[in-house]
C-alpha positions in Angstrom: 125.6 96.1 23.7 124.7 96.9 20.1 125.8 100.0 18.3 123.3 102.7 17.2 123.5 105.1 14.3 120.5 107.5 14.7 119.7 107.6 18.4 119.0 111.0 19.9 120.4 111.9 23.3 117.0 111.0 24.8 116.8 107.6 23.1 120.5 106.9 24.0 119.8 107.7 27.6 116.9 105.3 27.6 119.4 102.5 26.9 121.2 103.0 30.2 120.3 100.1 32.5 120.7 101.9 35.8 119.5 100.1 38.9 118.7 101.5 42.3 121.8 99.8 43.7 124.3 101.4 41.3 126.7 103.8 42.8 128.3 106.6 40.9 131.3 104.6 39.7 129.0 101.8 38.3 126.9 104.4 36.5 130.1 105.9 35.0 131.1 102.4 33.8 127.7 101.8 32.2 127.8 105.2 30.5 131.3 104.6 29.2 130.3 101.2 27.8 127.3 102.7 26.0 129.4 105.5 24.5 132.0 103.1 23.3 129.3 101.4 21.2 127.8 104.7 19.9 128.8 105.9 16.4 131.2 108.8 16.1 128.6 111.0 14.4 126.2 110.6 17.4 129.0 111.4 19.9 129.9 114.4 17.8 126.3 115.6 18.1 126.5 115.3 21.9 129.7 117.4 22.0 128.1 120.0 19.7 125.1 120.3 22.0 127.4 120.9 25.0 129.5 123.4 23.0 126.3 125.3 22.1 125.8 125.9 25.8 129.4 127.0 26.2 129.1 129.5 23.3 126.1 131.0 25.1 128.4 132.0 27.9 129.8 134.8 25.7 126.4 136.4 25.0 125.4 136.0 28.7 128.7 137.5 29.9 129.0 134.5 32.1 132.2 133.3 33.8 131.0 129.7 34.6 128.6 127.1 33.5 127.2 124.3 35.7 125.4 121.2 34.4 124.3 117.8 35.6 123.5 116.2 39.0 120.5 116.8 41.2 121.7 120.2 42.2 121.1 121.7 38.7 117.5 120.6 38.7 117.6 119.3 35.1 118.8 122.6 33.6 121.9 124.6 32.9 123.2 127.4 35.2 125.5 130.3 34.4 127.4 132.6 36.8 126.8 136.1 35.4 128.7 138.9 37.1 129.0 136.8 40.3 125.4 135.5 40.4 124.3 132.0 39.5 121.3 131.9 37.2 119.4 129.0 35.6 118.8 128.9 31.8 115.6 127.0 31.3 116.0 126.8 27.5 118.0 123.7 28.3 116.2 120.7 30.0 117.9 117.3 30.5 117.3 114.2 32.6 120.1 113.0 34.9 120.9 110.1 32.5 121.2 112.5 29.6 123.7 114.8 31.4 125.6 111.7 32.6 126.1 110.7 28.9 126.7 114.2 27.6 129.4 115.0 30.2 131.2 111.7 30.1 131.3 112.0 26.3 134.0 114.8 26.5 136.5 112.6 28.4 139.0 110.1 27.0 139.4 106.6 28.5 142.3 107.6 30.7 140.3 110.5 32.1 137.3 108.2 32.7 139.5 105.8 34.7 140.8 108.7 36.8 137.3 109.9 37.4 136.2 106.5 38.6 139.2 106.2 41.0 139.1 109.8 42.4 135.4 110.5 41.9 136.5 113.9 40.6 138.5 115.1 37.6 140.1 118.5 36.7 140.8 119.0 33.0 140.9 121.7 30.3 138.6 121.9 27.3 139.2 123.8 24.1 136.4 125.0 21.7 136.9 126.9 18.4 134.2 129.4 17.9 132.7 130.6 14.5 135.5 133.2 14.1 138.1 130.5 14.4 139.2 131.7 17.9 140.1 128.9 20.3 138.4 129.4 23.7 139.7 127.4 26.6 137.7 126.3 29.7 138.9 125.1 33.1 136.7 122.2 34.0 136.0 119.9 36.9 133.7 116.9 36.7 132.5 115.2 39.9 129.6 113.2 41.4 126.5 114.6 42.9 124.5 111.8 44.6 125.8 109.2 42.1 125.2 111.3 39.0 127.8 113.4 37.0 128.0 117.1 37.5 130.4 119.6 35.9 131.6 123.2 36.2 133.3 124.8 33.3 135.0 128.2 33.7 135.8 130.4 30.7 139.5 131.2 30.5 139.8 134.8 29.3 141.8 135.1 26.0 142.7 138.6 27.0 145.4 139.2 29.6 144.8 142.1 32.0 147.4 144.8 31.6 149.9 144.8 34.4 148.9 148.3 35.3 145.4 147.1 35.8 146.5 145.3 39.0 146.9 148.7 40.6 150.1 147.8 42.5 152.4 150.3 44.1 155.8 150.6 42.2 157.7 149.0 45.1 155.4 146.0 45.1 155.4 145.8 41.3 159.2 145.6 41.2 159.2 142.4 43.3 157.2 140.6 40.6 159.8 141.3 37.9 162.7 139.0 37.2 164.6 142.1 36.0 164.5 143.5 39.5 164.7 140.3 41.7 166.0 137.0 40.5 164.7 134.8 43.4 162.0 134.7 46.0 158.5 133.3 46.5 155.4 135.4 45.7 152.0 134.1 46.8 148.7 135.1 45.0 145.9 134.1 47.3 142.1 134.2 47.5 139.0 132.1 47.6 137.9 130.2 44.5 136.8 132.6 41.8 138.7 135.5 43.1 140.8 135.9 39.9 144.1 134.4 41.2 144.9 132.7 37.9 144.2 135.9 36.0 146.6 137.8 38.2 149.3 135.1 37.7 148.8 135.3 34.0 149.3 139.1 34.1 152.5 138.6 36.0 153.8 135.9 33.6 152.9 138.1 30.6 154.8 141.1 32.1 157.9 139.0 32.5 157.5 137.4 29.1 157.5 140.9 27.5 160.4 142.4 29.4 163.2 139.8 30.0 164.8 136.9 28.1 164.2 133.9 30.4 162.6 130.4 30.8 159.3 130.1 32.6 157.8 126.7 33.6 154.1 126.7 34.5 152.7 123.7 36.4 148.9 123.8 36.8 145.8 121.6 37.2 144.6 122.3 34.6 146.6 124.7 32.4 144.4 127.7 31.7 145.9 130.5 29.7 148.5 129.3 27.1 151.1 131.9 26.8 152.9 132.5 23.5 156.6 133.0 23.8 157.7 136.6 23.4 161.0 137.1 25.1 160.7 134.0 27.2 160.6 130.2 26.6 157.3 129.2 28.3 156.6 125.5 29.2 153.1 124.5 30.1 152.9 121.3 32.2 149.4 120.1 33.1 149.1 117.9 36.2 147.6 114.5 35.2 148.5 115.1 31.5 152.2 116.1 31.3 153.3 115.4 34.9 151.9 113.3 37.7 151.7 116.0 40.5 152.6 119.6 41.4 155.5 118.3 43.5 156.8 116.1 40.7 156.5 119.0 38.2 158.4 121.4 40.6 161.2 118.9 41.2 161.6 118.1 37.6 161.6 121.8 36.6 164.9 122.2 38.4 166.6 120.1 35.7 165.0 122.1 32.9 167.1 125.3 33.5 164.2 127.6 34.5 164.3 131.2 35.7 160.7 131.4 36.9 158.6 128.5 38.2 154.9 128.9 38.5 153.1 126.3 40.7 149.3 126.5 40.2 148.4 125.7 43.7 150.1 124.8 47.0 147.5 122.2 48.0 149.5 119.8 50.3 152.5 119.7 52.6 154.8 118.1 50.1 154.1 120.7 47.4 154.5 123.5 50.0 157.9 122.2 51.2 159.0 121.6 47.6 158.1 125.2 46.7 160.2 126.5 49.6 163.1 124.3 48.6 163.2 125.3 44.9 162.9 129.0 45.9 165.7 128.5 48.4 167.8 127.1 45.6 167.8 130.5 43.9 164.7 130.5 41.7 161.9 133.0 41.3 158.7 131.2 42.2 155.0 132.1 42.0 152.2 130.1 43.5 148.5 130.4 44.6 146.9 129.5 47.9 143.2 129.4 49.0 143.4 132.0 51.8 141.7 135.3 52.3 144.5 137.4 53.8 148.3 137.7 53.8 148.6 136.8 57.5 146.3 133.8 57.0 148.5 132.7 54.0 151.6 132.5 56.2 149.8 130.8 59.0 148.3 128.3 56.5 151.7 127.3 55.1 153.2 126.8 58.5 150.1 124.9 59.8 150.1 122.5 56.9 153.2 120.7 57.9 153.9 118.5 60.9 154.5 120.2 64.3 158.1 119.0 64.5 158.8 120.5 61.0 157.1 123.9 61.6 160.1 125.7 63.0 162.2 124.8 60.0 159.4 125.7 57.6 158.9 129.0 59.4 162.5 130.0 59.1 162.7 128.9 55.5 159.5 130.9 54.6 161.0 134.0 56.3 164.1 133.6 54.1 162.3 133.2 50.7 159.0 135.0 50.9 159.0 138.3 49.1 155.4 139.3 48.5 151.8 138.2 49.2 148.9 139.4 47.1 145.5 138.4 48.6 142.5 139.4 46.5 138.8 139.3 46.1 136.4 140.0 43.2 133.5 142.2 44.3 130.3 143.3 42.6 130.9 146.7 41.1 128.4 149.6 40.9 128.4 149.2 37.1 127.0 145.6 37.4 130.3 143.9 36.8 133.1 143.0 39.2 136.1 144.8 40.5 139.4 143.7 42.1 140.1 144.4 45.8 143.5 143.3 47.2 145.7 143.2 50.2 149.5 143.4 49.5 152.2 142.4 51.9 155.8 143.2 51.0 158.2 141.2 53.1 160.5 143.6 54.9 163.1 142.8 57.6 160.4 143.5 60.2 158.0 141.1 58.5 160.7 138.4 58.3 161.4 138.8 62.0 157.6 138.4 62.8 157.5 135.2 60.8 160.6 133.7 62.5 159.4 134.7 65.9 155.9 133.4 65.3 154.3 136.8 66.1 152.1 136.9 63.0 149.6 139.1 64.8 152.0 142.0 64.3 152.0 141.7 60.5 148.5 143.3 59.9 149.7 146.6 61.5 152.9 146.4 59.5 150.8 146.2 56.3 148.6 149.0 57.6 151.6 151.3 58.1 153.6 150.1 55.1 152.1 152.2 52.3 155.5 153.6 51.3 156.9 150.1 50.8 154.0 149.1 48.6 151.7 147.5 51.2 148.0 147.9 51.6 145.4 146.2 53.8 142.2 144.8 52.3 140.3 147.3 54.4 142.3 150.2 53.0 141.7 149.0 49.4 138.0 148.6 50.1 137.8 152.1 51.4 139.5 153.3 48.2 137.0 151.5 46.0 134.1 152.8 48.0 135.3 156.4 47.9 135.8 156.1 44.1 132.1 154.9 43.9 133.2 151.5 42.4 131.5 149.5 45.2 128.7 150.0 47.6 129.2 150.4 51.4 127.3 147.1 51.8 129.7 145.2 49.6 132.7 146.9 51.2 131.7 145.8 54.7 130.6 142.3 53.7 133.9 141.6 52.0 136.2 143.1 54.7 138.4 140.7 56.6 138.3 143.0 59.6 134.9 144.7 59.5 135.5 146.6 62.7 138.7 148.1 61.3 136.9 149.1 58.0 134.1 150.8 59.9 136.7 152.7 61.9 138.6 154.0 58.8 135.3 154.9 57.1 134.2 156.8 60.2 131.1 154.7 60.7 129.6 154.0 64.1 129.7 150.4 65.3 126.5 148.5 64.4 
């Protein structure tokens, strides 16, 4: 395939010899071959075009950008205050977005994309003011064409006080107060788990001399050392897996280990083991409530191992923060949370597999720093930060929320 020096994106895309029988992997290979024979200045123009769309995220107050694949209908979409909206200023064919997206990857990433048909990575862009903006990105296939989501990683860390935690719960997150234990930050995708973890990391970084190891896929916020040494290890870039990163961290003299996601049984058991060895561990999980988080961890392992995992989890778990981001009455978003502080009664419920009792313990545990999602939604509604509709629609226990709001059953 001959090289070109002046082709536009449209002309470049016309060179792709797709056939009706090509699957996604074959189309990736053809795009990669064409890009390898494309001059650097043309490839730079393609990156600049993509980066122009990313820079528009700031003016749109958007958190995410989606591009490529049949699902985007040849345009670019932004999530603005929780709502997906198309931007018809940008129009591209499927072949054009295939090339534009693959152009941001290196050969190793392309190989991984072909094998796994999905790739998580970080992307850094320097704006006109010289500020480096990072994005959490995932590239995948949508009916044999490339699609990508890019999420803007805030360069501002939320103040610890902004989490609105009770002092008893806040103490558990500090290495100054507790040197060991597992804290889970849970919620669905887009609920702000990473931002909460960054706030907790920053609070420790400011207040105690220690060593923090962060293992994530990808690394989002890059923390500057203040009082702590902070290591950032990106899965697929600096380490092969979450489990490998966690195991290796034990030989790196850490005080705090942050595991970006407990996504498989091996990582879950490794997190329990490293916490049991006397380390302070933070991790995220895709669950909507504290009780569901405990149930999920136990349910992820084989039945013959569940009793051992249940007992170990009862020993090491100290706190669960389950959160959601809701539309606020000012047109933005606001954090709602459920907080479980693991007291002796909670530990007994985990060991005895009577998880159904834990919700009531949270409901009655305000003095220990606990709050149910429904109690926090009531607070937000009474402070006029959310509507009654959003409060009810985001409640885990809608019947309970109606009861504490004094509403009749509908």
